[in-house]
C-alpha positions in Angstrom: -0.1 0.0 0.0 1.0 3.4 -0.9 0.2 6.1 1.7 2.2 9.3 0.6 4.4 10.9 -2.1 6.9 13.6 -2.7 9.3 14.1 -5.6 10.1 10.9 -7.1 9.5 8.8 -4.1 6.4 7.1 -2.6 6.1 6.0 1.0 4.6 2.6 1.8 2.3 1.5 4.7 5.5 0.1 6.5 7.3 3.6 6.2 9.6 2.6 3.3 10.7 5.1 0.6 9.9 3.6 -2.7 11.4 5.2 -5.9 8.8 5.7 -8.4 9.9 4.0 -11.7 6.5 4.4 -13.6 5.7 8.1 -13.0 2.6 7.0 -11.2 0.9 5.5 -13.9 2.8 7.5 -17.0 1.3 10.7 -15.4 3.2 12.2 -12.7 5.8 13.7 -15.1 6.9 16.7 -12.9 7.3 14.5 -9.7 4.8 14.1 -6.8 3.2 16.9 -4.7 5.0 19.6 -6.6 4.6 22.7 -4.5 3.2 25.0 -7.5 0.6 22.6 -8.4 -0.4 21.9 -4.8 -0.7 25.5 -4.0 -2.7 26.3 -7.3 -5.2 23.4 -6.5 -5.6 24.2 -2.8 -6.2 28.1 -3.7 -8.7 27.1 -6.5 -10.7 24.8 -3.9 -10.9 27.8 -1.5 -12.1 30.1 -4.6 -14.4 28.1 -6.8 -14.8 24.4 -6.2 -17.3 23.7 -9.2 -19.0 25.5 -12.0 -21.4 23.9 -14.7 -19.9 23.8 -18.1 -23.3 23.9 -19.9 -24.6 27.4 -20.7 -22.0 28.6 -18.1 -18.3 28.6 -17.7 -15.3 29.8 -15.5 -12.2 31.6 -16.4 -9.9 28.8 -15.5 -11.0 26.5 -18.1 -10.8 29.0 -20.9 -7.4 30.3 -19.8 -6.1 26.6 -19.6 -7.4 25.9 -23.1 -5.6 28.9 -24.5 -2.4 28.0 -23.0 -2.6 24.5 -24.0 -3.1 25.4 -27.4 -0.1 27.6 -27.2 2.1 24.6 -26.6 0.4 22.4 -29.3 1.7 22.2 -33.0 0.3 25.1 -34.9 -2.5 23.5 -36.6 -4.5 23.2 -33.4 -6.8 25.9 -32.2 -9.7 24.2 -30.0 -9.7 22.2 -26.8 -12.5 19.9 -25.6 -12.1 18.9 -22.0 -13.1 15.4 -20.5 -12.1 13.8 -17.5 -9.7 11.0 -18.1 -7.9 9.5 -21.3 -10.8 6.9 -21.7 -13.5 9.8 -21.9 -11.1 12.0 -24.2 -10.7 8.9 -26.5 -14.4 8.5 -26.9 -14.7 12.2 -27.6 -12.2 12.0 -30.4 -14.1 9.2 -32.0 -17.4 11.0 -31.6 -15.9 14.3 -33.2 -14.4 12.3 -36.1 -18.0 10.9 -36.9 -19.7 14.4 -36.3 -16.9 16.0 -38.6 -17.7 13.7 -41.6 -21.6 14.1 -41.2 -21.0 18.1 -41.0 -19.3 17.7 -44.4 -22.1 15.7 -46.0 -20.1 12.4 -45.7 -22.2 10.6 -43.1 -21.4 7.2 -44.6 -18.0 7.4 -43.1 -18.7 5.6 -39.9 -15.9 2.8 -39.6 -13.1 3.4 -37.0 -9.7 1.9 -37.4 -7.5 1.0 -34.4 -4.3 -1.0 -34.2 -3.4 -4.4 -32.9 -1.8 -4.1 -29.5 -3.1 -0.7 -29.2 -4.5 0.7 -26.0 -7.2 3.6 -25.8 -8.6 3.4 -22.4 -11.5 1.5 -21.0 -14.6 3.4 -22.7 -16.9 1.7 -25.1 -15.3 3.4 -28.0 -11.6 3.0 -26.7 -12.1 -0.5 -25.9 -13.5 -1.4 -29.5 -10.6 0.4 -31.2 -8.2 -1.0 -28.7 -6.0 -4.0 -29.9 -5.1 -5.8 -26.9 -7.2 -9.2 -26.8 -7.3 -9.6 -23.0 -8.9 -6.1 -22.7 -11.5 -7.0 -25.1 -12.4 -10.5 -24.5 -15.2 -10.1 -21.8 -17.1 -7.7 -23.7 -18.2 -9.3 -26.8 -18.1 -7.7 -30.2 -18.2 -3.9 -28.9 -18.9 -1.4 -31.5 -19.6 -2.7 -35.0 -17.7 -1.5 -38.0 -14.3 -1.5 -36.2 -11.1 -2.9 -37.9 -7.5 -2.9 -36.9 -4.2 -2.4 -38.5 -1.3 -4.8 -38.0 1.0 -3.8 -34.9 4.5 -2.8 -35.6 6.7 -5.1 -33.5 9.1 -7.0 -35.5 11.1 -9.6 -33.3 14.1 -9.2 -35.8 14.5 -5.8 -34.6 15.1 -6.8 -31.0 17.4 -4.3 -28.9 16.9 -1.6 -31.3 17.8 1.7 -29.7 15.0 4.1 -30.5 13.2 3.7 -33.8 13.8 0.6 -35.9 15.2 1.4 -39.4 12.9 -0.9 -41.1 9.1 -1.3 -41.0 7.6 1.9 -42.6 5.9 0.0 -45.1 3.7 -1.5 -42.2 1.7 1.6 -42.5 0.4 0.3 -45.9 -1.7 -2.1 -44.1 -4.1 0.9 -44.0 -4.5 0.8 -47.8 -5.3 -2.9 -47.6 -8.3 -2.0 -45.2 -9.2 0.9 -47.5 -9.3 -1.5 -50.4 -11.3 -3.9 -48.4 -13.9 -1.4 -46.9 -13.7 1.5 -49.2 -12.3 5.0 -48.1 -15.8 6.4 -48.1 -16.8 4.3 -45.1 -13.9 5.1 -43.1 -14.1 8.0 -40.5 -10.9 7.8 -38.5 -7.7 5.9 -37.7 -6.3 6.2 -34.2 -3.1 5.1 -33.0 -0.6 5.7 -30.1 2.4 7.2 -31.7 4.4 4.9 -29.3 2.1 2.0 -28.2 2.9 2.3 -24.3 0.6 0.0 -22.3 1.3 -3.0 -24.6 5.2 -2.6 -23.9 6.8 0.4 -25.4 6.5 -0.3 -29.1 8.4 2.4 -30.9 7.1 3.2 -34.5 9.6 2.3 -37.3 11.3 5.3 -39.2 8.8 6.8 -41.7 6.0 4.8 -40.4 3.8 7.7 -38.9 4.7 9.9 -42.0 3.4 7.2 -44.4 0.3 6.6 -42.2 -0.5 10.4 -42.2 0.1 10.5 -46.2 -2.3 7.7 -46.8 -5.1 9.3 -44.4 -4.8 12.5 -46.1 -4.9 11.0 -49.5 -8.3 9.3 -48.7 -10.1 12.1 -46.5 -9.7 9.9 -43.5 -9.0 11.8 -40.2 -5.9 10.6 -38.1 -6.1 10.7 -34.2 -3.0 10.6 -32.1 -3.6 9.1 -28.5 -0.9 10.9 -26.7 -2.2 10.3 -23.2 1.2 8.5 -22.6 3.4 10.4 -25.0 2.1 13.9 -24.4 3.8 16.1 -21.8 7.5 15.5 -22.2 7.8 11.8 -22.3 9.5 11.9 -25.6 11.4 15.1 -25.1 8.7 17.5 -26.5 5.2 18.5 -25.5 3.8 15.9 -27.9 4.9 13.1 -30.0 3.5 15.0 -33.0 6.2 17.7 -32.4 9.0 15.0 -31.9 8.1 13.0 -35.0 7.2 15.9 -37.2 3.7 14.5 -38.0 0.6 16.5 -37.5 -2.6 14.6 -36.9 -6.2 15.9 -37.0 -6.9 15.3 -33.4 -4.6 14.8 -30.4 -5.8 13.2 -27.3 -4.2 14.0 -23.9 -4.5 13.1 -20.3 -2.4 11.7 -17.6 0.5 14.4 -17.5 -2.1 17.1 -18.4 -2.5 17.8 -14.7 0.6 16.0 -13.4 -1.9 13.2 -12.1 -3.1 15.3 -9.4 -6.8 15.7 -10.7 -8.5 13.6 -13.2 -8.7 15.4 -16.6 -8.5 14.4 -20.3 -8.5 16.7 -23.4 -9.0 16.5 -27.2 -7.2 19.3 -29.0 -8.9 20.0 -32.3 -7.3 21.2 -35.6 -8.6 24.4 -37.1 -10.0 22.4 -40.2 -12.1 20.2 -37.9 -13.3 22.9 -35.7 -14.3 24.8 -38.6 -16.3 22.0 -40.2 -18.0 21.3 -36.9 -19.1 24.9 -36.2 -19.9 26.1 -39.7 -23.8 26.4 -40.0 -24.4 25.4 -36.6 -27.7 27.2 -35.4 -27.2 29.5 -32.1 -27.2 27.7 -28.9 -25.4 24.4 -28.5 -22.5 24.0 -30.9 -21.9 20.5 -30.3 -23.9 18.3 -28.2 -21.3 16.6 -26.2 -19.8 17.1 -22.5 -19.5 15.9 -19.3 -20.6 17.1 -15.7 -17.0 17.9 -14.7 -15.5 19.1 -18.2 -13.2 21.6 -17.6 -13.6 21.1 -13.8 -12.1 24.3 -11.9 -9.6 22.2 -9.9 -8.3 20.4 -13.0 -8.0 23.6 -14.8 -5.9 25.1 -12.0 -3.8 22.0 -12.0 -3.4 22.0 -15.7 -2.3 25.6 -15.7 0.1 25.0 -12.9 1.6 21.9 -14.6 2.3 24.1 -17.7 4.0 26.7 -15.7 6.2 24.1 -14.0 7.2 22.6 -17.5 8.0 26.1 -18.8 9.8 27.4 -15.6 11.8 24.1 -15.0 12.5 23.2 -18.7 11.1 19.8 -18.1 11.0 18.8 -21.9 14.7 19.8 -22.3 15.4 17.8 -19.1 13.8 14.8 -20.3 15.7 15.1 -23.8 18.8 15.2 -22.0 18.0 12.3 -19.6 16.8 10.0 -22.5 20.5 9.0 -23.3 21.4 8.0 -19.8 18.3 5.9 -19.7 19.1 4.4 -23.0 22.6 3.4 -22.1 21.6 2.0 -18.8 18.5 0.0 -19.9 20.4 -1.6 -22.9 22.9 -3.0 -20.4 20.2 -5.4 -19.3 20.4 -7.2 -22.7 22.9 -9.4 -21.3 20.9 -10.7 -18.2 19.1 -13.9 -18.2 15.6 -14.4 -19.9 15.9 -10.9 -21.6 14.8 -11.3 -25.1 14.3 -7.6 -26.1 15.0 -4.1 -24.7 13.0 -1.2 -26.3 13.3 2.6 -25.6 12.5 6.1 -26.8 12.6 9.2 -24.7 12.0 8.6 -21.2 10.2 5.3 -21.9 11.7 1.9 -21.9 10.6 -1.9 -21.9 12.6 -5.0 -21.0 10.9 -7.9 -22.4 11.4 -11.4 -20.8 11.2 -15.1 -22.3 7.9 -16.3 -20.8 8.0 -19.2 -18.5 7.1 -22.4 -19.7 3.3 -22.6 -19.6 3.3 -19.7 -17.3 3.2 -16.4 -19.3 3.3 -13.3 -17.1 4.9 -14.9 -14.1 8.4 -13.8 -14.5 7.0 -10.2 -15.3 5.2 -10.1 -12.0 8.0 -11.7 -10.1 10.3 -9.1 -11.2 7.7 -6.5 -10.3 7.6 -7.9 -6.7 11.2 -8.2 -6.4 11.6 -4.5 -7.5 9.2 -3.4 -5.0 11.1 -5.4 -2.1 14.0 -3.4 -3.2 12.2 -0.2 -2.9 11.5 0.5 -6.7 8.2 0.6 -8.3 8.0 -0.6 -11.8 5.1 -1.3 -14.3 4.7 -4.9 -15.7 2.5 -5.9 -18.7 2.7 -9.7 -19.0 6.3 -10.5 -19.2 7.3 -6.9 -20.0 8.8 -4.5 -17.5 8.1 -0.8 -18.4 10.0 1.9 -17.2 8.7 5.6 -17.1 10.9 7.9 -15.0 9.6 11.2 -14.2 11.2 14.1 -15.9 12.8 15.4 -13.0 15.0 12.2 -12.5 18.7 12.5 -11.8 21.4 10.1 -13.1 21.4 8.5 -9.8 17.8 7.6 -10.0 18.2 6.1 -13.2 21.0 3.9 -12.1 18.9 2.8 -8.9 16.0 2.1 -11.2 17.8 0.1 -13.8 19.9 -1.7 -10.9 16.7 -2.7 -9.1 15.5 -4.4 -12.5 19.0 -6.1 -13.0 18.9 -7.6 -9.5 15.2 -8.6 -9.8 15.7 -10.4 -13.3 18.9 -12.1 -11.9 16.7 -13.6 -9.1 14.1 -15.2 -11.2 13.9 -18.8 -12.6 
């Protein structure tokens, strides 16, 4: 049990200090209990605890939306708030359908996800998600959904950063277009780096080719940046880092440094124009949540942006990425390690599964790391590392050292 947190450490119920090697759950990028964020949320709670977002508003939501657009790629000019990444994904999917209907192409209803992709636990996000165990209990989910091939290639094991080969995997979208018809497809949604499945890094040129194909056929491209946004790759977005501009960007997690639940869809100008053109006075878009743009979340979001700017967190992440890469790839020589992947401040160590016991070794490493006072994330037999952007070199060494010791102790 975790009972308190400060900086890059938790404290457990036994009073032990625990190094956070997962940024909470990919979200506490600026470190726990940052004083500026704590102060902003506390003061907001004293001033305005809640305001309705239907017919009314409050200054914080508009201020945060404006500042958020200011750190996004130039093509984006509108923000729609939600309360989590799952809600934000479902919002982006609804916006994609509404966009095509507004343009007189209501037949575009098909949504394309990707194998091994994760897009939250909402109905739409689970449907476009491509991790079998996340879908198995819920039947067919949304009809008319299909999936691209994933990008993992075992022959590229132990690649540092982006694999050089594999861009052509994006052409699998053309196969789905030929099968279903471009006129039926509303949107393609992908994580620029597939995080939850174990840090699958896109091949060089893959995202660029995916963008070319979607643009050619009038299909919206949605980047789910719930994990990759807010400095994880050394820039505010993966879109910026990879030089690929989608039509919609989904954000959450680091948006408020994990302090108050919040999600957002950042909307490009041409999508916003289509949605707002010809709309009768009154409600522009019949979509929203009771706590959309909540005052506490907006205060946390504004403070988080301030921390990123004042402390240069994206630059710090970029500088630290090389240290993480060097350290984590030293694990390649350890027993049972069959792959190491990394990009920015995200890394994965994939283990050979035990005979007839998939996931057992991964969970054993998680337990052994925690016994050493280090928290890591595990997906099956893959250990995921996501250090906070405020880590030091000593923290990186402690994190990777704990994984090394844990791996050496399993059978």
